[in-house]
MARDREN-512596 format. One record per residue (C-alpha): x, y, z; residue in three letters. Coordinates in steps of 0.001 Angstrom, whole numbers, padded with zeros to 6 digits, always signed. Each point is the difference from the previous one (the first is absolute). Layout:
# residues N
XYZALA;...
***
This chain:
# residues 127
+140603+102689-112977MET;-001712-003787-000079GLY;-001438-000109+003500PHE;-001938-003224+000431GLU;-003626+000119+002325LEU;+000777-002646+003012PHE;-003757-001678+000203ASP;+000926-002765+002392LYS;+000078+001751+003203MET;-001688-002472+002610SER;+001916-003006-001812ARG;+003051-001614+001414SER;+002683-001129-002601PHE;+002873-001369+002647LYS;-000280-003910-000672ALA;+000096-001179+003875LYS;+000097-003624+000548ILE;+000173-001303+003205SER;+000721-003312+002301ILE;-002841+000395+002386ARG;+000494-001692+003745ASN;-003049-002171-000856ASN;+001721-001913-002652GLY;-001780+002197-002996ASN;+001658+001713-002764ILE;-001877+003348-000718GLY;-000120+002066-002894PHE;-000695+003823+000787GLY;-001953+002049-002534LYS;+003032+001220-001501GLY;+001243-003610-000982ALA;-003411-000375-001075VAL;+000101+003071-002344ASN;+003432-000475-001102LYS;+000026-003447-000865PHE;-003545-000096-001255ASN;-001115-002807+002384LEU;-003991+000760-000081THR;-002161-002892-000438GLY;+002941-002618+000492GLN;-000900-002947+001930ASN;+003071-002588+000208TYR;+003406+000467+000668CYS;+002943-002388-000429LYS;+002998+000468+002276LEU;+003593-000310-000660TYR;+003083+000336+002068TYR;+003824+000964-000876ASP;+001942-001450+002736THR;+003176+001561-001296ASN;-001189+003755-000497ARG;-002749-000540+003024LYS;-002888+001250-002636TYR;-003883-001132+000257ILE;-001654-000295-003499GLY;-003567+000721-000809PHE;-001480-001382-003230GLU;-003844+000904+000141PHE;-001899-002536-002267VAL;-003757-000444-000755GLU;-000600-003665+000731LYS;+000740-001920+003455ASP;+002269-002554+000142VAL;-000194-002443+003279PRO;+002766+000477+001869GLY;+001879+002609-002092VAL;-002183+002981-000029THR;-001270+002123+002923ALA;-003316+001635+000183LYS;+000381+003870-000500VAL;-002547+001933+002621VAL;-000689+003309-000948SER;-001092+002592+002734ARG;-000881+003436-001621GLY;+002725+000893-001665LEU;+002669-002448+001818ASP;+000550-003375-001035MET;+001721-002857+002314PHE;+000883-003800-000570VAL;-000041-002316+002825SER;+003719-001589-000082VAL;+001033-001221+003623ARG;+000985-003231-001395SER;+002268+001602-002778PHE;+001820+002197+002812LEU;+000260-002762+002188ASN;+001613-002355-002600TYR;+002647+002562-001262TYR;+000663+001140+003615ASN;-001191+003392-000772ILE;-000394+002117+003152LYS;-003588+001422+000602PHE;+000200+000855+003894ASP;-000450+003575-000989LYS;-001922+001677-002941THR;+002645+001294-002354ARG;-000649+001814-003198VAL;+001960-000180-003184TYR;+000192+001889-003410GLN;-001508-001785-002762GLY;+001793-000643-003241GLN;-000850-001285-003287MET;+002552-001899-001944ASP;-000783+001024-003607GLU;+000866-003053-001832GLU;-001716-002394+001731SER;-002655+002292+001203ARG;+000505-001621+003398MET;-000786+002313+003216ILE;+002380-000363+002869PHE;+001350+001509+003363ILE;+003557-000242+001322ASP;+000312-001394+003556LEU;+003241+001700+000600THR;-001612+003499-000485LYS;-003030+000498+002368PRO;-001094+003552-000167GLU;-001077-000111+003245TYR;-001964-002328+002953GLU;-002789+000718+001584SER;+000236+001330+003590LYS;-003385-001622+001389ARG;+000260-002587+002451LYS;-000175-003440-001413THR;-002248-002774+001041LYS;+001672-003230+001924GLU;-000020-002972-002471LYS;
***
């Protein structure tokens, strides 16, 4: 038999990306691991209005007015993108979690806004 030893017991591999009720988009440690995002500093955001996809392209250099600063907190990361969400009328009244995917051709990471995995049950703050 060809058993393989699983030696990644305390790691996360589910690529969760959340749109948080504070206007941030967060990348859980599973997404950071799966898409090899450790050490990324800037992110370009894209929106496909027909399919309702948000795309993320991680880049090394800041481009004022184009890139969002990536903030790392432990094993998770986030970008503050309230202006992006407001511009495209993307709801962030509740935290919603999505499955991150990668387009193999463009290497762009994206989420499908029509398919949230779940919404947070926490009470939201008044805006």
